[in-house]
VODOTI-645889 format. One record per residue (C-alpha): x, y, z. Coordinates in steps of 0.05 Angstrom, whole numbers, plus 5000, padded with zeros to 4 digits. Layout:
<balos>
XYZ;...
</balos>
This chain:
<balos>
914818815267;909619355258;905419895292;898320165297;894720745331;891020565396;885121015380;882421495432;881921155501;877721445557;880221345629;879120615647;877820415574;881419855537;882019705462;884819125423;888419345359;890818925301;898119015282;900918745217;908118715196;913818245179;917317765226;924817895217;929517515264;933317955313;940917945309;944517485303;938817205261;938416505291;931716145285;928515915350;924216165407;922916915414;918117355454;912917715413;912018345455;909219045449;910619755472;905520315476;908021035468;914920775447;917721475435;914921765500;910822265462;905222245513;906122485584;903421935629;902521825704;907221235702;912521245648;916020565658;910120085649;909120145574;911819475551;909718745555;913918135536;907617815507;908617075493;913816625462;913416495388;917616045344;920916395286;924216015229;923215405186;922214795230;916614415266;914814525338;911513945374;907414035437;902913595480;896113935489;892413415530;892912725563;886612345580;885711645608;882811265667;881811565736;885610995769;889410355754;892409795794;900009745798;902809325741;896209305703;895009515630;893710255618;891210615556;891311375548;889811865492;895212385480;893812995436;899913245398;900213885357;905314185310;905714925325;911515025278;912315245206;914514585174;911613875174;914813325214;913712715258;916112515326;915511975379;910912055439;912211735507;907511655567;910011675639;907711635711;910912165754;910512345828;910713085810;909013555752;915813485719;916112915669;923112615664;924312125608;928211475615;933511785570;935312315621;941812295661;941612015732;937011495762;930111405732;925111815772;918911705730;915811055705;915410925630;908510685608;909010645533;910311015468;907911105397;909811525335;905612145323;905312065247;906812655202;903813305226;903213915181;904014615210;897914755254;895514035252;893813625314;892712885325;890612445383;894511805390;892711215436;898510975478;898110295511;902810035564;903609815637;902510245699;908410115745;909010605803;915511005803;920610895859;919510785917;913310425888;908310695938;901010695917;897611365913;896711965868;901312055807;901512495745;900112135680;904112575632;907212545563;913312775524;913812875449;920712795417;923612535483;930512405454;930913085418;931612745351;928013325316;930414035309;924714475331;923315215336;922115155411;925814585446;923314645518;915814575508;915413825492;912513555557;905913595594;904513355665;897613125642;893012975700;893012605766;891411865768;890811395827;895410795823;894510195870;889109785902;884410235942;878010635932;878111385914;871911765935;870212435902;864312915903;861813055832;855813495847;851813835902;844814065886;839514385931;835415015940;837515705915;836416015983;834415846055;833016226118;837916186176;836415596221;831215296173;831314576147;835414446085;835713836039;841113745986;843013185939;850312995938;853212545884;859312125904;863411695858;868711175872;874211305821;878910795852;880610075838;877409765900;870309805928;868510135994;863710586031;864311236070;860611826101;858812496069;858113146107;854613776082;857114476101;855815216091;862215596077;863816326066;868916126013;870415565964;874515166015;870414676056;873214576126;870114016167;868414066240;874113576253;879314046223;884314366272;883015066296;876415436306;870515216265;869915656203;864415286165;857515096189;855614356192;848914206159;848213446161;851112786139;849212116108;852611456090;854711366018;852710636016;857410115986;860610355921;864009895873;869810165832;867110635779;860310685813;856711325833;850911455881;846712065896;844812115970;839912616002;842712986062;837913336110;839813836163;839214556186;842315166152;845915546208;850116136186;857616056196;861116566241;860217146246;853016976226;851917496171;846517336120;848617326047;852016865997;855216216019;857815575988;853714956000;859214435995;860613726016;866313276040;866612516033;870712126084;871312756127;875212416183;880012046135;877711376161;879011036094;885510956058;884711215987;889011275925;888312035925;887112345993;886313085976;880413055928;874812905977;871413585980;867214005933;865314735944;858614565911;854815185891;852915865921;846615915962;843416525994;842416466069;838016966106;831417346098;832017756035;830217715961;835317515909;834017765838;837217435778;836317495702;835216805673;833816955600;834117515548;830417435482;829817925425;831318025351;837317715315;839518395289;837619135290;839919775256;843620295296;838820775329;832720365313;827420145364;828819485399;824319055442;826718475485;823617995534;827617935599;826017385649;827417565721;826917085780;826917195855;831216635883;831216905953;827116776016;823317436017;818917785966;820618445931;820818845866;826219195826;828019495759;831119165697;835719525649;837519285579;844419415548;848619305486;855719095504;861818935462;863518375511;860117895559;860718375618;854818845625;856619515656;850919975675;850820715663;851420805739;858220455739;864020925756;868421135697;866421255624;860320895597;862620275559;855919955544;849920265511;843420345550;837320095512;831520155560;828619935627;822319665659;819719485729;819818745747;813318785786;812618465854;816017785857;814617285912;820316815933;821316305878;817116695828;819316895758;816617425710;818117585638;818118345627;818218705561;823619235555;823219725497;828420235476;833220445422;839420055398;845120555399;852020275385;856920305444;863320715434;866820745386;860420615347;862720055301;857219615273;858018865285;856618345339;854418565409;851518245471;844418435487;844518355562;840618575622;841618775695;836518735751;837119225809;842419615769;843120165823;843519665881;837319965913;835019295939;838718915994;839518195969;842317535993;847217515935;849218185906;853717985848;848917555807;844418105779;846918125707;846517675646;850417765581;844217515544;845617335472;849417615413;845818085366;848118415302;847719175303;848419555238;846319545165;849418905137;847118195124;848617625172;848716925142;847816305184;846815565171;840915285210;841014555188;845114055148;842113365134;844112775092;843212015089;844811545147;850511245107;853811215039;859110805004;865811134987;866411464919;858811474907;854112054896;849012274947;844612874963;844813325024;840213885045;842514555073;838115085104;841215775111;838416455132;840117195130;838917455200;841818135185;838918805164;840818815091;840218325033;846317975007;849017414964;853216834990;855816144972;855015535015;860314985018;858914275042;864213875080;865413195110;869313195175;872312645218;870313045280;864813525301;868614155281;868214385209;874714715187;874815045118;881715045084;886515585109;892515645064;898215475070;895614935117;893014285085;885514185088;883113765148;876013645122;873513385055;870213875008;863813584978;860514134938;857914844933;851315204927;853615834890;850916534893;844416504933;841317194945;837517275011;833417865034;833918075107;830317555149;829617055092;831416315096;832115815039;833415065032;837914794979;840114094958;847413954946;849613384900;855913104931;860912544919;863212164981;870812134987;874911504989;876011515064;876810975117;870410625139;867310985198;863111555225;863712255197;860012915204;856713305149;857614055156;856614695118;859715385114;856115995087;860316555056;866416085061;871116575028;868817175069;866517555007;860817895045;861718385102;857018145157;854518375224;857117745257;862917405223;864116795266;857316445261;857816175190;859215445207;854614875227;855814135239;849913715216;848312985223;853212405229;853911975168;857111295161;861911235102;864110545080;861809845063;859509595131;852809525166;850510015220;845609725270;841310175313;835610065363;829810525346;824510295396;823909885461;817009805491;813909425549;808309485599;807010095643;809009695705;810709005730;812108665797;818908385814;819407655793;813607685744;814407565670;812608085618;813008185543;817708685510;818508915438;824809175406;825809475337;832609445304;834709775238;840709705192;842610405169;849210185138;851409955070;852009205080;847108675105;848508295169;845807875226;846008135298;843707995369;840108475416;840608475492;835108775536;836609125602;833209485659;836910115680;836110625736;837611185685;837111285610;844311085598;845610345587;852410105610;854609415589;858308985641;865909105640;869408575682;871908585735;867109155751;860108935774;854409065724;850609715734;844409515695;840008885701;840408405643;833608145620;834807715559;837207675487;834007655418;838807265375;840207245300;836307835272;838107865198;837508555166;838708775095;841109485081;835910005101;831009505132;828209475203;825408885242;821308835307;821908255355;818408075419;821507745480;818507495545;822907675604;822707665681;822908295723;829008275768;829108395843;830409145841;827809685888;820809945876;820810545830;821810805759;826510425713;828510495640;827309925592;833009925542;836609505490;843609425460;844709165390;851208785377;852508775453;859108405447;861808865393;863008265347;860508615284;864609165252;860009755238;860510435206;858410775271;860110395335;857210845389;849910865369;847910165390;843910315453;837010605468;833510705535;827711195533;821610795556;820310835631;817010255668;814910205740;817509605778;814409405845;808009315884;805410035885;800310435846;802110945792;797111505783;796911895718;792212395686;790912205613;786112765591;783313435615;777813795577;773214395588;769814955551;774715385511;771816045536;768916265602;767616915638;771917105697;768916805760;763416425723;762015685734;764515185682;765514425680;772314075677;772613335658;778812905668;780912185662;785511895715;788811205709;792610735756;798210435715;801510105774;800909435808;796809605871;790109945883;789710665909;785011215930;787011915910;784612635906;785113015841;786313775844;784314255789;788414875770;789015465722;796115545696;799316085653;803415545617;802514815601;806214575663;802014445725;806114585788;803814355856;804214865913;810714785952;810515146020;813015646040;813315875968;807116205939;803215775889;804715895816;798115615790;791115815812;787315285851;780315145825;777714555865;778613825884;775213165867;776312735929;776711985940;777711715870;778610965879;782610585826;784509855820;791109675786;790309805711;783610185719;781810865690;775811305710;773011955683;770412485730;767413185722;767213775769;763914455764;768615005786;768915765783;773716095734;777616455789;783616635747;788417175772;786917595710;783217535645;786917225587;788916535565;789715995618;790915245614;786114835656;789914255687;789513715739;794213365787;793112695821;796012585890;798313305890;801613265959;804812575950;800412236001;800511585961;807311235950;807811095875;812310735827;813211385786;812512025825;813412545771;807712375722;801712595763;799613245727;797013445658;795014105626;789014065580;784514575546;787115285536;781415705563;780016425544;777816775608;773917405589;771417995630;
</balos>
């Protein structure tokens, strides 16, 4: 096909080279499937340590003039009852060189090999349904919905099956590669039983051996029947969680357990598990997995029995620090050899205090290799700085200054600006392999770098009508340049400019030609566009700068941006823009709500709005036979809206009998889906929190003081505290100095992040009452500089409240002078 020089390679070094040539068929010249492979040192001109490992068979490629259909994904439900309807989405692509169409069939299989009902012998797999793919051009993909019936394959035993698909099942189409038409898809539970899975485990980053540990474990029932179970929490040296009921010696350390509570099909619950963190044998401190197992003793019959455990996340156990780099910030580009300054945030996630060094590097990939790593230096050292002393749980942002030298072989372009803490492993840590961060990509060299930063247009537009869009684009490089900007309309969130000879996937709308930008400059331009005659629905506006690659840039793959969604067609589009109610209410009491609905479409219409109370900010409408997750409050009927207009309505509702706490007040417009709209998935809104129950709710509404004070001098802080709950309370209010605008209460045994100034004790508040208090304190800041003065009510959670996370507020930014 072709050849290319490797370039000079140091020991341990790799290089990716581009080889161009012509694809001639090997004898006897039959089109079909071939291996595209490579050989290095093909003539044995170089004396090597090993002479017979120079070739690789590469991958299979189709050569010739024919389509090549493949299944790339199968998605659908997690479970289904035997004999019930089933709908799945199957993604089909044409990897060939010619257009074509084929039939797609969906199957349930007991193993990963999908056997069609056209195969010889008895039918092993169960046919679900089929659908034509439609015509696919070379390189084009489509996702087709397949509906059918989920019958378990012989011997019809409920349990875990593969929901897979086959394209061109009867081999009616001649393809370049004939044996890549099937995909085993994913596992699905078929039958009438629950299926419990762990979806997340969260907890502390580290803990001392034998100390108390609390984690939150989320369990979901993905089955077709309701049920409950137990969850156990473990510390494991690897990613396999072994319960204390497993045969053989105990490998993992039991932490604690808790009941899941009753879970309906499709329902999830997060349960807190408390216990003690004992090191597993042989008791060495370090990195462990904090994982969980649901139904650890297999007491419940489930559709899928081997998906009950999760390795969770890694936690450090012992008495050491643990340094990690959490953020790297710096310039968007820099010239080779020029000074570079970055801000590196380092945190100590361990259980002991300590300090270390941070080194900054430029790397051609996402793996940062320090200059102390064995072998030739791959990454370019920029500079270093000490972290300073970090207490457990403390973070610091350190400034690292150095010079931006290009890594070998010194080609300008895109690099990772990353950092490593404790680069020489001088500090003994709980987790030793989490010290580096690849940071972000930076352009290094003397070229421009064009990026799109925003694309905006109207909410909706009719087909074949003109409209205006706005595009903001910038030059983040080191040299001025001139570029065009093309505007597109896409049916998905990925903007794909035309790539000949493939047909265009997205609709070209217009161009902003020849805009010259200096280095660091941004401009906004309007684009006059004509909407295409497409099917009614939701589309994405997007833009591409330098669409024809006329400019050589530092970073070549950051020229695209998908903007806002736009409805195209002659239908309405109803959205909820606001839902408001009281701060709190008792169960069983009536209260007034207000909802605002807008029609952002292109046709007037009349619509209903349902109001709900939800435990989270996602409203889920009832889907029979599943039980409702959210509490229905009431309906506003018959809101008539012309194009572009909004209307607000009030409704008196009754608070349901839900547990005391924080709830989201939300609304759904067109709840039954009876109105065809341009955009169908933007009908819900739930952002307003409301406290439900018979408890107080303490909030700080203002904090003020002088804007300047001398270090250690007395000054007065005034604050207003309110009780927005439903019961009276007496609380203390603590005053703090904070380096940022977030007031963080001290959490033992961690050191405090904010500086304590004083306390106002015994503030008594009736339900709905607000009071203002003042307190003279001394400006005992850790150092001079700018500090936020803030307050926190009920700092140590002595008062049970409806909302527990709204007790603090940062106020005046105070300049503390010497």
